[in-house]
Backbone as ProteinMPNN parsed JSONL, in Angstrom:
{"seq_chain_A": "XXXXXXXXXXXXXXXXXXXXXXXXXXXXXXXXXXXXXXXXXXXXXXXXXXXXXXXXXXXXXXXXXXXXXXXXXXXXXXXXXXXXXXXXXXXXXXXXXXXXXXXXXXXXXXXXXXXXXXXXXXXXXXXXXXXXXXXX", "coords_chain_A": {"N_chain_A": [[-23.444, -124.457, -29.094], [-19.485, -124.313, -29.103], [-17.248, -121.555, -29.533], [-15.375, -122.96, -30.387], [-15.784, -125.409, -31.322], [-17.093, -124.418, -33.342], [-16.06, -123.624, -34.569], [-14.062, -125.511, -35.956], [-16.442, -127.13, -37.081], [-16.874, -125.182, -39.089], [-15.866, -125.53, -41.95], [-18.85, -127.557, -42.493], [-21.087, -126.411, -41.416], [-23.278, -123.627, -42.097], [-22.261, -119.728, -42.185], [-22.339, -116.58, -40.986], [-21.371, -112.98, -40.432], [-22.337, -111.126, -37.844], [-21.731, -107.93, -36.778], [-19.196, -108.576, -34.302], [-20.0, -111.252, -33.41], [-20.689, -114.458, -34.419], [-22.788, -116.017, -36.813], [-24.77, -118.634, -37.178], [-26.105, -120.724, -39.043], [-28.731, -122.526, -38.381], [-30.517, -125.2, -38.559], [-27.711, -126.32, -40.224], [-26.41, -126.401, -37.499], [-28.425, -128.455, -36.433], [-28.9, -130.582, -37.872], [-25.409, -131.18, -37.454], [-25.277, -131.695, -34.475], [-27.2, -134.114, -34.58], [-25.809, -135.727, -35.812], [-22.971, -136.342, -34.55], [-24.247, -137.28, -32.105], [-25.475, -139.711, -33.133], [-23.083, -141.004, -33.647], [-22.201, -141.17, -31.167], [-23.127, -142.452, -30.053], [-23.63, -145.963, -28.127], [-24.19, -149.469, -28.691], [-26.28, -151.081, -26.284], [-25.314, -153.403, -24.476], [-25.907, -156.436, -24.007], [-26.922, -158.342, -20.032], [-23.989, -160.514, -19.871], [-25.136, -164.179, -18.979], [-24.201, -165.615, -15.618], [-22.939, -168.033, -15.471], [-22.409, -168.625, -17.977], [-20.556, -166.617, -17.92], [-18.824, -167.606, -16.562], [-17.94, -169.764, -17.866], [-16.814, -168.99, -19.875], [-13.899, -167.117, -18.18], [-13.314, -169.662, -17.794], [-12.296, -170.617, -19.944], [-10.669, -169.13, -21.033], [-9.009, -169.16, -18.567], [-7.145, -171.385, -19.62], [-6.534, -171.919, -21.619], [-4.537, -169.554, -21.242], [-2.799, -170.347, -20.122], [-2.308, -173.025, -21.283], [-0.614, -171.394, -23.19], [0.932, -170.152, -21.978], [3.215, -172.938, -20.707], [4.123, -173.652, -23.089], [4.778, -171.238, -23.83], [7.265, -171.091, -22.055], [8.569, -173.52, -22.953], [9.093, -173.278, -25.149], [10.927, -171.541, -24.696], [13.318, -172.556, -23.158], [13.865, -174.4, -25.51], [15.182, -172.667, -27.056], [17.554, -171.549, -25.399], [19.183, -174.279, -24.87], [19.564, -173.826, -27.474], [23.027, -174.131, -29.539], [25.31, -171.014, -29.508], [26.684, -168.829, -31.542], [29.581, -168.741, -31.853], [29.618, -171.484, -30.718], [28.684, -172.663, -33.168], [30.107, -172.465, -35.022], [32.528, -173.147, -33.903], [31.89, -175.857, -33.712], [31.441, -176.21, -36.742], [34.307, -176.382, -37.807], [35.012, -178.552, -36.702], [33.701, -180.3, -37.59], [34.878, -179.917, -40.189], [36.94, -181.145, -40.117], [36.67, -183.508, -39.261], [35.784, -184.443, -40.884], [37.576, -184.578, -42.78], [39.661, -186.324, -42.306], [37.965, -188.247, -41.847], [37.842, -189.315, -44.21], [40.808, -189.137, -45.3], [40.873, -191.526, -43.531], [39.855, -193.716, -45.207], [40.762, -193.756, -47.965], [42.87, -194.599, -47.187], [42.411, -197.338, -45.659], [41.422, -198.742, -48.177], [43.368, -198.242, -49.136], [45.37, -200.088, -47.859], [44.046, -202.605, -47.677], [43.698, -202.985, -50.871], [46.813, -203.612, -50.97], [47.359, -205.528, -48.823], [45.007, -208.132, -50.172], [46.22, -208.276, -52.641], [48.63, -209.657, -51.964], [48.052, -211.75, -50.349], [46.477, -212.945, -52.252], [48.93, -213.466, -53.82], [49.394, -215.215, -51.713], [47.923, -217.203, -51.886], [48.028, -218.092, -55.199], [50.662, -218.985, -54.421], [49.88, -221.084, -53.132], [48.52, -222.48, -54.266], [50.075, -223.5, -56.221], [51.281, -224.88, -55.624], [50.037, -227.012, -54.274], [49.726, -228.227, -57.143], [52.652, -228.964, -57.763], [52.525, -231.169, -56.032], [50.514, -232.683, -56.371], [52.198, -233.87, -58.367], [53.882, -234.85, -57.862]], "CA_chain_A": [[-22.197, -124.809, -29.502], [-19.091, -122.478, -28.729], [-16.796, -120.868, -30.357], [-14.814, -123.598, -30.512], [-16.791, -126.478, -32.276], [-17.559, -123.85, -34.901], [-14.406, -122.909, -35.823], [-14.061, -126.574, -36.333], [-17.382, -127.532, -38.374], [-16.802, -124.065, -40.001], [-16.717, -126.285, -43.603], [-20.205, -128.137, -42.479], [-21.819, -125.323, -40.868], [-23.18, -121.923, -42.931], [-21.733, -119.146, -40.835], [-22.426, -115.316, -41.321], [-20.902, -112.389, -39.725], [-23.171, -109.201, -37.763], [-20.428, -107.612, -35.986], [-18.053, -109.133, -33.756], [-20.66, -111.996, -33.313], [-20.726, -115.307, -35.208], [-24.566, -116.64, -36.593], [-24.857, -119.991, -37.192], [-27.179, -121.593, -39.091], [-29.563, -123.173, -37.579], [-30.411, -126.07, -40.108], [-26.483, -127.457, -40.081], [-26.024, -127.673, -36.147], [-29.119, -129.318, -35.488], [-27.522, -131.643, -38.137], [-24.282, -131.612, -36.871], [-25.69, -132.482, -33.875], [-27.684, -134.963, -35.029], [-24.668, -136.883, -37.024], [-22.335, -136.587, -33.789], [-24.959, -138.307, -30.837], [-25.272, -140.917, -33.704], [-21.307, -141.357, -33.496], [-21.425, -141.05, -29.466], [-23.963, -143.972, -29.417], [-23.179, -147.168, -28.175], [-25.597, -150.033, -28.609], [-26.375, -151.157, -25.05], [-25.141, -154.326, -23.626], [-26.793, -157.137, -22.37], [-25.915, -158.63, -19.305], [-23.812, -161.969, -19.696], [-25.361, -164.607, -18.143], [-23.175, -166.112, -15.412], [-22.598, -169.483, -15.842], [-21.159, -167.942, -19.536], [-19.077, -165.288, -17.682], [-17.688, -168.479, -15.607], [-17.573, -170.7, -19.174], [-15.854, -168.015, -20.85], [-13.346, -167.416, -17.419], [-12.585, -170.755, -17.518], [-11.848, -171.134, -20.751], [-9.436, -168.043, -20.774], [-7.586, -169.543, -17.885], [-6.766, -172.854, -19.606], [-5.867, -170.976, -22.644], [-3.739, -168.557, -20.833], [-2.215, -172.015, -19.149], [-1.591, -173.648, -22.115], [0.329, -170.479, -23.936], [2.454, -170.074, -20.407], [3.247, -173.658, -21.101], [4.17, -173.387, -24.444], [6.129, -169.785, -23.88], [8.266, -171.356, -21.256], [9.17, -174.599, -24.043], [10.284, -172.404, -26.222], [12.213, -170.767, -24.28], [13.673, -173.388, -22.925], [14.61, -175.308, -26.212], [16.273, -171.984, -27.437], [18.501, -171.822, -24.19], [19.804, -175.321, -25.286], [20.909, -173.83, -28.644], [24.653, -173.734, -29.505], [25.909, -170.181, -29.466], [27.28, -168.508, -33.111], [30.813, -169.147, -31.636], [29.992, -172.608, -30.641], [28.082, -173.773, -34.577], [31.323, -172.177, -36.037], [33.747, -173.964, -33.599], [30.884, -177.259, -34.39], [31.161, -176.708, -38.47], [34.398, -176.573, -37.716], [34.954, -179.577, -35.91], [33.196, -180.995, -38.723], [35.333, -180.58, -41.705], [38.354, -182.143, -40.169], [35.912, -185.125, -38.978], [35.224, -185.217, -42.428], [38.531, -184.903, -43.388], [40.289, -187.428, -41.288], [37.08, -190.103, -42.412], [38.169, -189.193, -46.098], [42.196, -189.914, -45.383], [41.155, -193.288, -43.472], [38.912, -194.532, -46.435], [41.544, -194.515, -48.655], [43.584, -195.712, -46.28], [41.854, -198.708, -45.617], [41.346, -198.728, -49.595], [45.198, -198.658, -49.779], [46.109, -201.585, -46.902], [42.503, -203.477, -48.266], [44.471, -203.574, -52.462], [48.123, -204.46, -50.562], [46.125, -207.192, -48.437], [44.181, -208.594, -51.388], [47.42, -208.636, -53.615], [49.2, -210.278, -50.026], [46.049, -212.754, -50.746], [46.603, -213.7, -54.21], [50.095, -214.653, -53.78], [49.856, -216.637, -51.323], [46.867, -218.209, -52.862], [49.053, -218.557, -56.312], [51.887, -220.02, -54.448], [49.465, -222.309, -52.289], [47.739, -223.699, -55.699], [51.397, -223.845, -57.005], [52.431, -226.311, -54.315], [49.749, -228.046, -54.75], [50.033, -228.597, -57.998], [53.462, -229.799, -57.874], [52.476, -232.338, -54.78], [49.897, -233.565, -57.174], [52.41, -234.354, -60.135], [54.773, -235.981, -57.622]], "C_chain_A": [[-20.876, -123.685, -29.306], [-18.35, -122.695, -29.589], [-15.875, -121.805, -31.056], [-15.082, -124.52, -31.458], [-17.18, -125.29, -33.949], [-17.132, -123.145, -35.189], [-14.114, -124.441, -36.074], [-14.719, -127.135, -37.147], [-17.467, -126.381, -39.302], [-17.163, -124.92, -41.351], [-18.497, -126.827, -43.947], [-20.88, -126.785, -42.017], [-21.511, -123.949, -41.823], [-23.019, -121.579, -42.027], [-21.989, -117.674, -41.447], [-21.816, -114.071, -40.155], [-21.947, -111.08, -39.434], [-21.874, -109.123, -36.722], [-19.275, -108.069, -35.728], [-18.475, -110.399, -33.323], [-20.799, -112.956, -34.656], [-22.135, -115.74, -35.389], [-24.061, -117.517, -38.045], [-26.227, -120.506, -37.365], [-28.443, -122.381, -39.093], [-30.452, -125.099, -37.772], [-29.319, -127.091, -39.771], [-26.02, -127.304, -38.83], [-26.799, -128.584, -35.559], [-28.617, -130.512, -36.781], [-26.2, -132.271, -37.719], [-24.487, -132.33, -35.314], [-26.383, -133.615, -33.662], [-26.973, -136.304, -34.835], [-23.654, -137.027, -35.402], [-22.63, -136.859, -32.512], [-24.851, -139.348, -31.422], [-23.929, -141.888, -33.332], [-21.453, -142.226, -32.043], [-22.333, -143.178, -29.529], [-23.682, -145.062, -29.589], [-23.806, -148.285, -28.095], [-25.055, -150.657, -27.429], [-26.288, -152.708, -25.475], [-25.752, -155.162, -22.738], [-25.882, -158.193, -21.619], [-24.979, -160.115, -20.066], [-24.206, -162.672, -18.772], [-23.898, -165.494, -17.628], [-22.489, -167.886, -15.128], [-21.865, -169.286, -17.289], [-20.399, -167.194, -19.199], [-18.015, -166.357, -17.355], [-16.868, -169.379, -16.927], [-16.164, -169.833, -19.933], [-14.477, -168.077, -19.902], [-12.222, -168.113, -17.38], [-12.172, -171.309, -18.736], [-10.597, -169.968, -20.644], [-8.866, -168.391, -19.721], [-6.696, -170.46, -18.281], [-5.755, -172.504, -20.489], [-4.471, -170.625, -22.795], [-2.928, -169.819, -20.039], [-1.161, -172.402, -20.007], [-0.265, -172.109, -22.735], [1.003, -169.859, -22.61], [3.533, -171.053, -20.603], [4.192, -173.504, -22.544], [4.938, -172.588, -24.929], [7.85, -170.73, -23.319], [9.28, -172.871, -22.111], [10.0, -173.96, -24.437], [11.276, -171.601, -25.408], [13.545, -171.14, -23.956], [15.019, -174.456, -23.89], [15.859, -173.667, -27.036], [17.265, -171.237, -26.7], [19.396, -173.166, -24.678], [20.49, -175.047, -27.225], [22.254, -173.238, -28.563], [24.614, -171.929, -29.923], [26.096, -169.757, -30.934], [29.077, -169.021, -33.231], [30.91, -170.774, -31.777], [29.365, -173.016, -32.017], [29.569, -173.577, -35.417], [32.372, -173.366, -36.129], [32.742, -175.241, -34.224], [31.339, -177.73, -35.854], [32.825, -177.379, -38.447], [35.182, -178.137, -38.074], [34.323, -180.868, -36.625], [33.757, -181.269, -39.621], [36.854, -181.376, -41.679], [37.865, -183.25, -39.68], [35.782, -185.341, -40.223], [36.423, -185.484, -43.578], [39.422, -186.161, -43.376], [39.468, -188.824, -41.941], [37.257, -190.432, -43.58], [40.104, -190.143, -46.136], [42.0, -191.475, -44.88], [40.592, -194.064, -44.713], [40.169, -194.404, -47.375], [42.792, -194.879, -47.946], [43.479, -197.054, -46.328], [42.058, -199.395, -47.052], [42.669, -198.927, -49.879], [45.673, -200.512, -48.95], [44.945, -202.351, -47.736], [43.607, -204.11, -49.679], [45.807, -204.533, -51.869], [47.688, -205.649, -49.773], [45.704, -207.964, -49.336], [45.53, -209.039, -52.619], [48.403, -209.831, -52.413], [48.528, -211.712, -50.3], [46.841, -213.961, -51.734], [47.618, -214.352, -54.472], [50.304, -215.325, -53.462], [48.522, -218.074, -51.843], [47.649, -218.824, -53.894], [50.123, -218.995, -55.519], [51.27, -221.318, -53.726], [48.635, -223.773, -53.506], [49.115, -224.259, -56.74], [51.685, -225.514, -56.59], [51.717, -227.466, -54.935], [49.236, -228.763, -55.35], [51.479, -229.26, -58.209], [53.254, -231.173, -56.873], [51.843, -233.384, -55.281], [50.53, -234.536, -58.484], [53.521, -235.178, -59.396], [54.277, -237.458, -57.249]], "O_chain_A": [[-21.071, -122.47, -29.332], [-18.423, -123.634, -30.382], [-15.559, -121.559, -32.22], [-14.515, -124.369, -32.541], [-17.411, -125.522, -35.136], [-17.416, -122.158, -35.867], [-13.573, -124.246, -37.163], [-14.131, -127.728, -38.051], [-18.125, -126.551, -40.329], [-18.301, -125.046, -41.803], [-19.178, -126.673, -44.961], [-21.144, -126.154, -43.041], [-20.471, -123.397, -42.181], [-23.25, -122.197, -40.988], [-21.781, -117.666, -42.66], [-21.869, -114.392, -38.968], [-22.325, -110.265, -40.276], [-21.275, -110.007, -36.11], [-18.356, -108.088, -36.546], [-17.564, -111.017, -32.772], [-20.98, -112.462, -35.769], [-22.81, -115.885, -34.37], [-23.483, -117.339, -39.117], [-27.133, -120.702, -36.555], [-28.97, -122.761, -40.139], [-30.781, -125.862, -36.863], [-29.507, -128.208, -39.289], [-25.05, -128.042, -38.653], [-26.48, -129.336, -34.638], [-27.841, -131.373, -36.366], [-25.929, -133.469, -37.644], [-23.914, -133.381, -35.029], [-26.237, -134.184, -32.58], [-27.199, -137.341, -34.212], [-23.682, -138.215, -35.08], [-21.741, -136.802, -31.662], [-24.267, -140.242, -30.81], [-23.836, -143.04, -32.907], [-21.069, -143.365, -31.778], [-22.115, -144.346, -29.209], [-23.446, -145.52, -30.707], [-24.266, -148.263, -26.954], [-23.85, -150.855, -27.276], [-26.889, -153.226, -26.417], [-26.063, -155.067, -21.55], [-24.834, -158.734, -21.971], [-25.637, -160.703, -20.924], [-23.929, -162.289, -17.636], [-22.969, -165.91, -18.32], [-21.562, -168.424, -14.523], [-20.799, -169.839, -17.559], [-19.462, -166.898, -19.941], [-16.817, -166.29, -17.63], [-15.662, -169.613, -17.01], [-15.027, -170.105, -20.317], [-13.654, -168.873, -20.353], [-11.033, -167.87, -17.173], [-11.688, -172.44, -18.716], [-9.579, -170.278, -20.025], [-7.769, -167.833, -19.73], [-5.625, -170.601, -17.691], [-4.54, -172.648, -20.355], [-3.603, -170.919, -23.617], [-2.516, -169.399, -18.958], [0.065, -172.336, -19.911], [0.935, -172.199, -22.479], [1.663, -168.828, -22.74], [4.679, -170.616, -20.703], [5.259, -172.938, -22.306], [5.639, -172.715, -25.933], [8.941, -170.909, -23.861], [10.453, -173.125, -21.838], [11.219, -173.919, -24.272], [12.361, -171.157, -25.782], [14.587, -170.539, -24.217], [16.11, -174.944, -23.595], [17.03, -173.779, -27.4], [17.845, -170.313, -27.272], [20.569, -172.846, -24.871], [21.323, -175.644, -27.907], [22.633, -172.282, -27.887], [23.748, -171.634, -30.746], [25.511, -170.544, -31.679], [29.671, -169.472, -34.209], [31.719, -171.382, -32.478], [29.609, -174.221, -32.076], [30.024, -174.367, -36.244], [32.858, -174.065, -37.017], [32.988, -175.521, -35.397], [31.557, -178.878, -36.241], [32.984, -178.526, -38.865], [35.665, -178.639, -39.089], [34.422, -182.056, -36.317], [33.638, -182.363, -40.173], [37.565, -181.902, -42.534], [38.683, -184.167, -39.621], [35.663, -186.489, -40.652], [36.427, -186.125, -44.63], [39.777, -186.822, -44.353], [39.916, -189.898, -42.341], [36.974, -191.522, -44.078], [40.48, -191.182, -46.679], [42.569, -192.441, -45.39], [41.123, -195.128, -45.031], [40.634, -195.542, -47.428], [43.65, -195.568, -48.498], [44.25, -197.827, -46.896], [42.726, -200.423, -47.165], [43.077, -199.688, -50.757], [46.086, -201.58, -49.401], [45.441, -202.709, -48.805], [44.162, -205.208, -49.677], [45.948, -205.733, -52.109], [47.737, -206.761, -50.298], [46.397, -208.972, -49.196], [45.561, -210.078, -53.279], [48.484, -211.018, -52.729], [49.257, -212.7, -50.382], [47.381, -215.064, -51.82], [47.654, -215.422, -55.08], [51.015, -216.21, -53.937], [48.461, -219.292, -52.012], [48.021, -219.983, -53.707], [50.793, -219.688, -56.284], [51.879, -222.387, -53.669], [48.39, -224.979, -53.557], [49.131, -225.092, -57.646], [52.056, -226.61, -57.011], [52.12, -228.392, -55.639], [48.517, -229.689, -54.974], [51.431, -230.244, -58.947], [53.935, -232.171, -57.11], [52.099, -234.567, -55.057], [50.002, -235.374, -59.215], [54.103, -236.071, -60.012], [55.099, -238.356, -57.063]]}, "name": "protein", "num_of_chains": 1, "seq": "XXXXXXXXXXXXXXXXXXXXXXXXXXXXXXXXXXXXXXXXXXXXXXXXXXXXXXXXXXXXXXXXXXXXXXXXXXXXXXXXXXXXXXXXXXXXXXXXXXXXXXXXXXXXXXXXXXXXXXXXXXXXXXXXXXXXXXXX"}
């Protein structure tokens, strides 16, 4: 164990000074070495069969192609969205169109009411004329 390791693990290894040298407890050093080796151990991997590897690669390539297609479609949709200035202008145009619609609707109601009054007068006059001609 190097002096650096000894300083790093001084809280887990008992030690005592003998002049300029530092003596470390053998049992603590061996225990720490076993712990560190256990942490470094990697479970051995079994090799993937070639046919399974080909299937995995093909699936990943297909998923990659699909994801790239979805990304391209979303980018195109984003390009088609209006900018904030265009949205403001569209809202202003919408307000103007609704105002004009409401004014025209009111004018239509007024004209229809006037026309209906005129029709009622003509109809009443016509009925009166029919009644006179029948009496005579």
